Each structure stands twice: as C-alpha cells, then as structure tokens.
N, C-alpha and C positions, 0 to 999 in steps of 0.2 A: 504494500500500500504506500503510495506517495505521501510525503509529508509537505503540507502546504501551509505557508504562513501568511496571515492577513495582518498588515501593519497599519494600525490606527494612529491618527494624530491625537484624538481625544474622544471622550464619550459625551461631549456636550451636545445640546440640541442644535441640529443644523442639517441641511439637505445631504451633504456628503456623509456626515456621521450616520444619519438614519439609513442611507443606502448601504453603507459598509456593514452596519449591524444586520441589516436585512440579508445581505449576501452571506454573511457568516452563518446566520440561522439556516438559510437554504442549503449551504454546503454541509453544515452539521447534520441536518435532517437527511440529506442524501447519503451520507456515510461512505462516499467513494474515496475520500482522502483522510489521512491522519491530519487533523486540523490543529494548528497552533495560532495563537494570537499574541501580539506585542503592541506596545503603544509608546508614544512620547509623553503625553500627559495622561495620567491614570484617572483624572476626575471627570465627572459628568453624569447626569441621570440615566443616560442610555446604558451605562455599565450594568445596571440591574437587569436589563433585557438579556444581556450576554450571560450573566450569572444564573439566570433562570434556565438557561440551556444546560447547566451543570458545568460551565466553564468558569473557573475561578483563578486558574494559574495564568495570569496575564502580566508578564514582566514589563516594567516601564523603563524608559531611557530618557529622563527629563533633560531638555535642552534649554539653555539660556541664550545661546547664539551659535551660529555656525563657525564663529571665528575666535573662540576662547578655549582655554584649557579643558573646560568641562566637556566640550564637543569631543575632544580626543579621548577623555575618560569614558564617555558613554559609547563612543564608537568601538573602543576596545571591548567593552562589555558586550555590545551587540554582536560583534564578529565572533566572540567566544560562544555566545548563545546560539548563533546560526550553525556553527560547527558542531557544538555538543548535541544539538537536536537534529543534525543531518538534514537540514531543510533542502528540499528538492526544488521548491518554487516559492518565490516571494511576490506578493502583490501589494504594492503601495498605493495609497488612495488619494493623496493630495500633494500640494506643493512641498510641504515640509517633510512628509514621509517619502516622497519621491527622491529628494536629495539625500537625506540621511539613510534611507533604505538602500539606495543604489550604491552609495559609497561602501556601506557595510557589506552588502551582498557581493559586490565585486571583490573586495578584500577576502571574503570568506569563500569565494568561488562557488556561490550558489548557482546551480546549473541553469535555472530558468528565472528571469527577472522581468516583472511587469510594473509599469508605472501607470498613473491615471491622469487624465485631463478632463475637467468638468466645466471649463468656461472657454469662451472664444478669446477675448482679449480685453485689455483695459484695466486689469486689477493689479498687475505686477509691474515693477519698475524694469528698466532695461537691464540692470545688473541681475535682478532676480530671474528674468527670462534667460539671460545668458547662462546662469548657473543651472537652471532647470534643463536647458537644452543639453548640457553636459551629462545630466542624469539620464535624459532620453538616449544619449549616445551609448551608454553602457547597458541600457535596458534592451530586452529582446522585442518587446511590444509596448506601444503606448495605447492604452484602452481609452477611447473617447466615448462619451455618453450620448453623442448626437452626431449626425452627419456634418452639421455646420462646424462642430468642434474638430472633427476629423480633417475637414478641408483646411481649417486654420492651422493645425499642427503641420500638415503637409506644406502649406504656404511658408511656414517658418523654416523649412529645409529638411524635415524628417522624411525619409523614404516612404512612399505611399504603402508599400507592402508591410511596413512596420507599424502602421496605425490601423487599429481595428475598432470598429464601432460596436458597442454593446449598450443597448438602451437600458435606462433605469427600469427596475421592476416596481410594480405597484401591488400592494396587498389590498385587494378590493374590500376585504372584510373590515378594514379600518374605517370605512365610511358607512357602516351600519349604525344607524342612530339608536338611542335607547328606546326600547319598546314602550309604547303606551303614553309617551309624552305628547302633550298638545303643543301647538306652536307657541302659545303664551308661556307655557312651562319652559320651553327651550329658550325663549327670549329672557325669561327671569334667570335662568341658569347662566346666561351670558351677560347679564346686567344691561340688556338692551331694552329700549322703550316699548311698552305695550299700550296700545290705545285701540280699544275695540271699535270706537266710533270712527276714528281716522287712522287705520293701520298704516304703518310705514312700509315702504319697499326698500330692501337693503341691497346695496351695491358693496361688494366686499373685495378687499385685497389682503392677501396673506404674504408678507415679505418681511425679512428682518430689517431693523432700523439701525444697523451697524455700518452700512456702506451706502454712500450717496448714489451709487449706480442703480440702486433699486428704485430711485426717483419717485418717491411718494408725492413729491411736489406736482408732477404732471397729473397724477391721480386726483389730487385735491383741486387743481385748477379745472380739470374736467368736471369734477363734482359740482363746482360752482355753476358751470354751464348747465349741467343736468338739472340741478335744483330749480333753475329759472324756468324750465319747461315742465318738470315733473316735481311739483312742490312737496309731494309726500315721500320723496326719495330720501333715504338716509345712507350714510357712508361709514363702513366699518373698516378699521385698519388694525389688523392683528400682526403682532411682531414686536420684538423688544430690541433695545439698543440705545447707544448714546445720542442718536439723532432724534429720538422721540420728541423731546421738548421743542426742538426746532420745527418739526412738522406740526406739532400742536399749535405753536405760535402762528405758523402760516395758515392753518385752518381758521383760526380766530381772525386773522387779517383779511381772509377771503369771505368773512361773514358766515362761516360754517361752524361756529362754536357749539350750536345746538343741534347740528346735523351730522357731525363727524364724531365717531366713537372709537377711542383708542383702547384696545383690549389688552395690550401687552402680550406676553406669551399666552397663547390660547391652548389649553389642554382639552378643549371640547370642540375639536375641528369638525367632526362629523355633524354635531348639532349646529355649529355656525353655518356650515355649508347648506344644511337642510333649510335654514330660514333665509338664505341669500337668494335673491332673484337673478343677479348677474355677478360674475366674478371677473376680476381684472388683474393683470400684471402690467406694470408701467416701466419696467427696467429700460435703461438706455445703454446698457453695455454689460459685459461680463458673462451673462447667462450661457450655459451650455444647453442642457435639457432641464427646464424648470420643473422641479417637483410640484410646485404650486399649480402649474397648468394641468398636469395630469391628475392631480388630486381633485381639482375643480371638475374635470371631465368624469372622473370616477364617481363623483357625487351627483352627476347628471345636471350640472350647471352650465349654462352658456357662457362662453369665455370671450373677453376682449383683451388682447395681449399685444404688446409691442413686438415688432418684427426683429427680434434679437435672438441670436443663437439658434436653438432648435425649435423655436415657437411655431414656425410654419410646418415643421415635421409633426407637430401635435394637432394644431388647430387647422381644420379644413375650412377655408374662407367661405362664409355663407352657409356652411353645413353644420359645423359644430360651434361656430362663433365667428369672430372677426379678428383680423390682424391689421394693426395700424403702425405708422412710423413712430419711432421714439420721439418723445417730447412734443408730439402733436396732440395737445389736449383738446383742440376743437374737433378733430375727427374722432378721437376717443369718445368724447361726449356724444357726438351724433350716433355712434354705434350703440352706446349704452342706452340712450333715449329710445332708439328704435326697438331695442329688446324689451324695455319697460313698457312701451306702448303696444307691443304685440306679444302678449304673454303666451299665447298658444304656440307661436313660432319659436319663442325662447325655450319653451318646454320641449318642443320637438328637437331643437338643436342640442339641448342638454342630454336627451335620451340617446341621440346619435353619438354624442361625445362619449357617453359611458360605454357604448358598444366598441368604439375605436380604442378606448383606454384598455378595455378587457382583452381585445385582440392583440394590440401592438405592444402593450407594456405589462404583460402578465408576469407573475413570478416564475411560472414554468418556462417562459421564453427566456428570461434572464438567466436562470440556472442552466438551461440547456446550452445557451450561447457561451456561458462562462466555462462550463465543463468541456465543451468541444474545443475551446481555445486552449485551456490548460493541457488537455490530452495531446493536442497537436504539438504544442511546444515541448512537452516532456518527451514525446517520441522523436521530434526533430533534434532535440539536444541530447538524444541517446541516453536518457536517464533510465537506469535499469530498475524496474519495479520489483522489489524483493517479494518472495512468496509469502503468503500469510502465515503467521505463527501457527504451529500445530497445537 
C-alpha cells in the first residue's frame, strides 16, 4: 500500500482548508492508500473534523519565515519525518505548503511530489511568485482547481502536461436544512429581520473580509441600485475579517445601514442559503474555482458572479445565473433586479444550478480524479507498491 501525505497549512476556516479536509476524508474512506497528515500551523476548528476520522497523529512544523533559522530547524525535522515514514507521494495544498513541502520532499527524495494552485493571479507579490515557480519546478504536477487557473499557470511558463485540472468537490448533504423549521424560524436563527406584513427578499454574499479582492464594495454599490427599484430587498454579507468595519462604514455611507446585515462567520450556511433569493460573488481578482459559487448552486440559488477565475466554468449564463464584469455594479444590479422581479425564472435557474453542481462537482468525481492522478504518477515514477502485510 502506498503511503500518501497530505500537507496542510492550517485547520482554520477557509475554502482551501475545507477542500483539503474534505479530500482527506475521501481518501481515508477509500482506504486505497496509507494516509499521513502534517501541517505548518496545528490550530483551527477544522482539526476536529480530521480527528473525528480517528486521525490524531498530525505533526506540525511551525514557521515564522522562510528566511530565518527556524525554517532550517523545521525543514530538518520535516525531511526526517518524510524519510522515517517512507512517504511515496506528497500533496501540498497552498502557497506556503507548496514551498516548504517541495523543499523538504526534494531533500528527502520523495518519489512523487504535487503542489496546488487555487487562484489565477493578483494575490502574490512578484518575489512570492518567483519562489513558488521554483517549487513548481521540482514538483511533478501542479493541481489546478479550475481550467482558468490551469491556463494561468501555463501562461507563467509551466509545461502544459505538468498542470492538471481537478475540480473542487462538493458535499451536497451540507446544504440540507434543519427539518421542520419555518422561514421565520430560520430568519430568527440568523438574526435577520422578520416582518410578516412586509417580508424582505434577501440578496446574499458569502466571502471572507480579509482580502480586498473579494470586493464587497461592488456588492454594496449594486445593493444601493437594487434597493431603489426593489425597496423590500435586503442584503446579507457573511464572512469575517479585518475589512468588516470598512465595509460596514461604506454600507452606512450608501444609505444601507438598515438594509445591509453583516453576519460575520456564519455557521448556518444551509439555513442562510435557504432564505436567500439571489446569491452573489463580487470578486475582482484572485479566484480560482469559488467554493461560494458552487455552494450557492448546490442550495438551488440563482447566482450573479463576476467573471473571475472559474466563474464561467460554474455559472451557465442565462441558465443557472449571470456572469458580469468585475467592478460593474450597474450590470450586477440589473441582473439581481431581474431575478427578484421574476421569481419563477430565478427558481428554475436555481434548480438547474443544483443539477450542474451535483454532476460537475461531486465528491465521487473529485476522488476518482485524484486517485487516477496519484496512481498514474506512482506508476510513472516507478514506485514499487509493497505487498500487504500478512
């Protein structure tokens, strides 16, 4: 049985972290490999999800910089760990693990080395991109989570045959709402307004507020335009981060203080999407394959998203939602208004979106693509699979 290592950055809430935890669970349940886990930062609530699988031995190699003595200390520990555990394949999942993992795996002569790329461009400095490309150079495959990401990596000079697209997987069961709850009960759970005489219609965005490229400002400017036409519309922003107060101030400046609701980290995503009429993503860069978009689709919500990264690989224009240009709040508002004014059409788009999500982004498809890739590389690198213990 081959020994496969999944290298985490951390277990904090985030799209990359959730996808890495999900892949780990799928590989664990498949049982085709001897699975090992390691991380840079051992903290974060998603660690409990891993420990529920019965995996508690997760060594950490905490870094403070790539350029200090601690990096050398942790690298030596990591190389020793890779050798002692006879790792056949290492899969790193983000910028920091790509670099740390590939240096260690190369020194330890791990036979198969994979890195990951989950965004198109715009988030890394030139120096960071240069370092990451060196990591790509010693990796055997760069796993891209969207075709748009794959094209970007190739444009940066990586050989096309070395870049493989594997779409994110989606656990459709995550979007099952609590049984028996009424709409008002869901709204109460989310601290959103209930008004039986004048019910609100909710336009929702789920995106972290740590990075300006998520561009909640465009969403809020579109919201002002929507409210002028659809006065019962309300706008929900779920996500946490240092930019929250700035976006809250912008909402007040735009006259949306009573219509924009900031939920912070939302632990009731299924319930939030169940009460949402339209779901939006307003990013102006960085995105690879947005987890939020496919989550909206899985919940059967019509989507309005900016044409960034893999958005157009998810949203079928006019069929499951609309794709608009980044920072174009006028067109975004027009599309949202049309969906609010045509609720039957919006529901049909949402239903079609759920079908597409189930077909294109299933857990089974992600697991099959990953195992096929691992097996091909292990064979190509002539890793001898030892016979099972008697």
